[in-house]
SEMAR-713644 format. One record per residue (C-alpha): residue number from 1; x, y, z; chain. Coordinates in steps of 0.25 Angstrom, whole numbers, plus 2048, in hexadecimal, padded with zeros to 3 digits. Example, Ala and Ser with C-alpha at 12.3 -4.5 7.8 and 13.67 -1.06 7.14 Angstrom:
<atoms>
n|x|y|z|chain
1|831|7EE|81F|A
2|837|7FC|81D|A
</atoms>
This chain:
<atoms>
n|x|y|z|chain
1|800|800|801|A
2|806|80C|7FD|A
3|807|818|805|A
4|802|826|805|A
5|80C|830|807|A
6|80E|835|812|A
7|80D|844|813|A
8|819|84E|813|A
9|81F|854|81E|A
10|81F|864|81B|A
11|82A|866|827|A
12|832|85B|81E|A
13|830|85D|811|A
14|838|867|807|A
15|835|876|807|A
16|82E|87C|7F9|A
17|835|889|7F4|A
18|827|893|7F1|A
19|826|898|7E3|A
20|829|8A5|7E4|A
21|83A|8A4|7EB|A
22|843|8A1|7DD|A
23|838|8AE|7D5|A
24|83D|8B6|7E1|A
25|84C|8B3|7DF|A
26|84A|8B5|7D0|A
27|847|8C3|7D5|A
28|851|8C7|7DD|A
29|85C|8C1|7D4|A
30|856|8CA|7C9|A
31|856|8D7|7D0|A
32|863|8D3|7D7|A
33|868|8D4|7C8|A
34|860|8E1|7C4|A
35|869|8E8|7D1|A
36|873|8E3|7CE|A
37|876|8E6|7BF|A
38|870|8F5|7C4|A
39|879|8F6|7CD|A
40|886|8F1|7C2|A
41|881|8FC|7B9|A
42|880|908|7C3|A
43|88D|905|7C5|A
44|892|905|7B8|A
45|88B|911|7B6|A
46|891|919|7C1|A
47|89F|913|7BD|A
48|89C|91A|7AF|A
49|897|926|7B0|A
50|8A4|92A|7BC|A
51|8AD|932|7B6|A
52|8BB|92E|7B5|A
53|8C0|93A|7BB|A
54|8BA|936|7C8|A
55|8C3|92A|7CA|A
56|8D0|92D|7CF|A
57|8DB|92F|7C8|A
58|8D2|936|7BD|A
59|8D6|944|7B4|A
60|8CB|94F|7B4|A
61|8C7|952|7A5|A
62|8CD|95E|79F|A
63|8C3|96B|7A0|A
64|8C2|973|793|A
65|8C5|981|794|A
66|8C7|98F|78F|A
67|8D2|999|794|A
68|8D5|9A6|791|A
69|8E4|9AD|796|A
70|8E7|9B9|79F|A
71|8EA|9C5|799|A
72|8F1|9D1|79C|A
73|8EC|9DC|797|A
74|8E5|9EB|797|A
75|8D8|9EA|79F|A
76|8CD|9F4|79C|A
77|8C4|9F6|7A7|A
78|8B5|9FC|7A3|A
79|8AA|9FF|7AB|A
80|89C|9FA|7A5|A
81|88F|A01|7A8|A
82|881|A02|79E|A
83|880|A0F|798|A
84|877|A17|791|A
85|879|A1F|784|A
86|877|A2D|787|A
87|878|A39|77A|A
88|87F|A44|77E|A
89|874|A4E|779|A
90|867|A4B|778|A
91|85C|A57|772|A
92|84C|A57|775|A
93|84A|A61|76A|A
94|83D|A6C|76E|A
95|837|A79|768|A
96|83A|A85|770|A
97|830|A8B|766|A
98|820|A89|765|A
99|81F|A86|758|A
100|81A|A7A|74B|A
101|824|A73|745|A
102|827|A75|736|A
103|831|A6C|734|A
104|839|A5F|73A|A
105|845|A5D|734|A
106|84C|A51|73A|A
107|84A|A3F|736|A
108|847|A38|743|A
109|856|A32|746|A
110|85C|A3D|73E|A
111|86B|A40|742|A
112|86B|A51|743|A
113|876|A5A|745|A
114|877|A68|74F|A
115|86E|A71|746|A
116|867|A69|73E|A
117|858|A6D|73C|A
118|84E|A64|743|A
119|841|A6B|746|A
120|83B|A79|73F|A
121|82E|A7E|746|A
122|827|A89|73F|A
123|82F|A98|73F|A
124|825|AA2|73A|A
125|81E|AA6|748|A
126|82C|AA8|74E|A
127|832|AAE|743|A
128|826|AB9|743|A
129|82B|ABB|752|A
130|839|ABD|74B|A
131|833|AC9|743|A
132|82B|ACE|74C|A
133|836|ACF|756|A
134|841|AD5|74C|A
135|837|AE0|748|A
136|834|AE5|757|A
137|844|AE4|758|A
138|844|AEC|74B|A
139|83A|AF7|750|A
140|840|AF8|75E|A
141|84E|AFB|759|A
142|848|B06|750|A
143|843|B0C|75E|A
144|851|B0A|762|A
145|858|B12|757|A
146|84E|B1D|75A|A
147|851|B1C|768|A
148|85F|B1E|768|A
149|85E|B2A|75E|A
150|856|B30|766|A
151|85E|B2F|772|A
152|86A|B33|76A|A
153|862|B41|768|A
154|85F|B41|774|A
155|86E|B40|77B|A
156|873|B49|771|A
157|867|B54|774|A
158|86C|B53|782|A
159|87A|B56|77E|A
160|873|B63|779|A
161|86B|B65|785|A
162|860|B64|77D|A
163|858|B5B|787|A
164|855|B55|792|A
165|85E|B4A|79A|A
166|850|B42|79C|A
167|84D|B40|78C|A
168|85C|B3B|788|A
169|859|B31|794|A
170|84B|B2E|790|A
171|851|B2C|782|A
172|85D|B24|786|A
173|853|B19|78F|A
174|849|B1B|782|A
175|856|B15|77B|A
176|85A|B0B|784|A
177|84C|B04|784|A
178|84C|B03|776|A
179|859|AFC|776|A
180|853|AF0|781|A
181|847|AF1|778|A
182|84E|AEC|76C|A
183|857|AE3|775|A
184|847|ADD|776|A
185|843|ADE|76B|A
186|853|AD5|766|A
187|84F|ACA|771|A
188|841|AC9|76B|A
189|849|AC7|75C|A
190|852|ABD|762|A
191|849|AB4|768|A
192|840|AB4|75D|A
193|84B|AB1|755|A
194|84F|AA5|75E|A
195|841|A9E|75E|A
196|840|A9F|74E|A
197|84E|A97|74F|A
198|846|A8E|759|A
199|83C|A8A|74E|A
200|849|A83|747|A
201|84D|A77|750|A
202|85A|A71|74D|A
203|861|A65|753|A
204|86A|A6B|75F|A
205|874|A60|75F|A
206|87A|A54|754|A
207|871|A47|757|A
208|866|A3D|752|A
209|858|A42|751|A
210|84D|A39|759|A
211|840|A34|753|A
212|837|A42|74C|A
213|82D|A48|757|A
214|826|A52|751|A
215|81F|A55|742|A
216|81E|A62|73B|A
217|813|A69|741|A
218|813|A66|74F|A
219|812|A71|758|A
220|81E|A72|762|A
221|81F|A7B|76E|A
222|82B|A82|777|A
223|832|A7C|77E|A
224|824|A72|781|A
225|823|A6B|774|A
226|828|A5C|771|A
227|834|A58|770|A
228|838|A5B|760|A
229|844|A52|75D|A
230|84E|A4A|766|A
231|85E|A4C|762|A
232|867|A3F|769|A
233|876|A43|765|A
234|87D|A37|762|A
235|88C|A39|75F|A
236|890|A39|769|A
237|889|A32|774|A
238|889|A2F|782|A
239|887|A24|78C|A
240|884|A25|79A|A
241|886|A19|7A3|A
242|889|A17|7B3|A
243|896|A11|7BC|A
244|895|A0D|7C9|A
245|89B|A18|7D4|A
246|8A4|A0D|7D6|A
247|8AA|A0F|7C7|A
248|8AB|A1E|7C9|A
249|8B8|A1F|7CF|A
250|8C0|A17|7C6|A
251|8B9|A20|7B8|A
252|8BD|A2E|7C0|A
253|8CA|A26|7C4|A
254|8CD|A27|7B5|A
255|8D4|A35|7AD|A
256|8CB|A40|7AA|A
257|8C1|A38|7B6|A
258|8BD|A2E|7AB|A
259|8BC|A36|79E|A
260|8BF|A33|791|A
261|8BD|A22|796|A
262|8BA|A18|78C|A
263|8AB|A14|78D|A
264|8A5|A0A|784|A
265|898|A06|780|A
266|893|9F9|77E|A
267|886|9F4|77C|A
268|87C|9EC|784|A
269|883|9DF|784|A
270|88E|9E6|785|A
271|893|9DD|777|A
272|895|9E8|76D|A
273|89D|9F6|770|A
274|894|A03|76C|A
275|89D|A0F|76E|A
276|8AA|A11|773|A
277|8A9|A21|77D|A
278|8B0|A27|786|A
279|8AC|A2B|795|A
280|8A9|A3B|797|A
281|8A2|A3D|7A4|A
282|89D|A37|7B0|A
283|892|A3C|7B8|A
284|891|A45|7C4|A
285|88C|A3C|7CF|A
286|887|A2E|7D2|A
287|879|A29|7D1|A
288|878|A25|7E0|A
289|86C|A19|7D9|A
290|877|A13|7D2|A
291|883|A16|7D7|A
292|888|A18|7CA|A
293|88E|A24|7C4|A
294|88B|A28|7B3|A
295|894|A2A|7A9|A
296|894|A2F|79C|A
297|89C|A2A|78F|A
298|89D|A31|782|A
299|89C|A29|774|A
300|89E|A2D|766|A
301|894|A25|760|A
302|899|A27|753|A
303|88F|A1A|74D|A
304|885|A1D|757|A
305|886|A10|75F|A
306|880|A17|76B|A
307|872|A1B|76A|A
308|86C|A24|775|A
309|866|A1D|781|A
310|86D|A10|77E|A
311|872|A05|789|A
312|880|A03|786|A
313|88A|9FC|78F|A
314|895|A06|792|A
315|8A6|A00|796|A
316|8AC|A0B|79D|A
317|8BB|A0A|79C|A
318|8C2|A0F|7AA|A
319|8CF|A0B|7A7|A
320|8D8|A00|7A3|A
321|8E2|9F3|7AA|A
322|8EE|9F3|7A3|A
323|8F5|9E6|7A3|A
324|8EA|9DE|7AB|A
325|8E7|9CF|7AA|A
326|8DB|9CB|7A6|A
327|8D4|9BD|7A5|A
328|8C6|9BB|79E|A
329|8BB|9BE|7AA|A
330|8B5|9B0|7A7|A
331|8C1|9AA|7AC|A
332|8C1|9B0|7BB|A
333|8BA|9A6|7C4|A
334|8B2|9AA|7D2|A
335|8B3|99F|7DD|A
336|8AD|9A8|7E9|A
337|8B6|9B0|7EC|A
338|8C2|9AB|7E4|A
339|8C5|9B2|7D5|A
340|8CC|9A7|7CC|A
341|8D1|9A2|7BD|A
342|8D2|994|7B8|A
343|8E1|997|7B3|A
344|8E5|98C|7A9|A
345|8F4|985|7AA|A
346|8F9|978|7A7|A
347|8EB|971|7A2|A
348|8E5|977|7AF|A
349|8DE|981|7B5|A
350|8E2|988|7C3|A
351|8D9|991|7CC|A
352|8E2|99D|7CB|A
353|8DB|9A9|7D4|A
354|8D9|9B7|7CF|A
355|8D5|9C5|7D3|A
356|8CB|9CC|7C9|A
357|8CD|9DA|7C4|A
358|8C7|9E3|7BA|A
359|8BD|9DF|7B1|A
360|8BC|9E0|7A4|A
361|8B2|9DA|797|A
362|8B7|9CA|799|A
363|8C3|9CD|7A0|A
364|8C7|9D0|7AE|A
365|8D5|9D4|7B4|A
366|8DC|9CA|7BE|A
367|8E6|9C7|7C8|A
368|8ED|9BA|7C9|A
369|8EE|9B5|7BE|A
370|8F8|9B7|7B5|A
371|8F7|9BD|7A7|A
372|8F7|9B2|79B|A
373|8F3|9A7|7A4|A
374|8E7|99F|79F|A
375|8DA|9A0|7A6|A
376|8CB|997|7A4|A
377|8C1|99B|79D|A
378|8B7|991|79F|A
379|8B4|983|7A4|A
380|8B4|988|7B2|A
381|8A9|981|7B8|A
382|8B3|973|7B5|A
383|8C0|979|7B9|A
384|8C6|977|7C5|A
385|8D5|97B|7CA|A
386|8DF|972|7C3|A
387|8D6|96C|7BB|A
388|8DA|968|7AB|A
389|8D3|971|7A2|A
390|8D5|970|790|A
391|8D5|97D|78B|A
392|8CA|97D|77F|A
393|8CA|98B|775|A
394|8D4|995|773|A
395|8D7|99C|780|A
396|8D1|9AB|783|A
</atoms>
């Protein structure tokens, strides 16, 4: 008889692994491999990007720079200011008599010379008054002659004791009255002749006429009517500009208290020189609101490059430094209170402390660097003391 198998004892039977265990192991292996690959790639990338110069013993790459030489030259010292072109003379012409305009001789913008006719007023009323005054003068001259003749007769009669002294004295006074009347008449004639001359308006100066302001037929009033014409003198012309009161002593210390110093007039952007002139005068007081004093320079203005009321940049040359050592202003560097340049020697730059002085345009006077020394004028953000450099381009 076959025996049925006994049920197995759970304590003695072998353990069966759950079905999830192999799957977890595979996930762990995959994630470990991914992390290892990521770490390897990241390390390789960091190593590839690290500069070769960071490794011990590496030499830094030379910095490309441009250079300029410190030179010894005469350095003109200027005072720069903004000035206004001001005509030496500007005449606003008005009528000195009341009358009607009969003709206008000038054209707008015309250049006139002194004495050229501009405007004519109707002269007939003034000519009539002149004739009337001349007639009165002629009549009173006859009266004067008659009074003098009577005075001479009375003198002769008085000499013969034919008349009383009182009659002679009265006749002498009558003659004096006639003389005074003649003087008044002559004054009236002269006045009327002047009034007649005022009917013809001529240019009082040489210059340029502005826009036309009146037309024939307009009525003008003496000393109260409209401006008939404006004439502005263009040659020569002046420029008025201010300087700080701190620099006034430097100007006054020059020969003739600065008169005759050279002055340049430049355009707004200081790119083009408009004219050369000379200083002619200094104002007699300082403006307390701005702390400046005004100066006037005169220019020939032969080409009329300067126009009235134009704003220009002025450059007043107050002196010249002879044999000064100069470098380009762009070569000077500042770090706090330290002023220095990068001096180039043997393929490297060296920090050279300097003391700057006067500035003229793009050049600055310095002490502390010898004439002929090469200094860097570019690449400052990469330069350090002793850094190797490569010079590009011709020296400045």
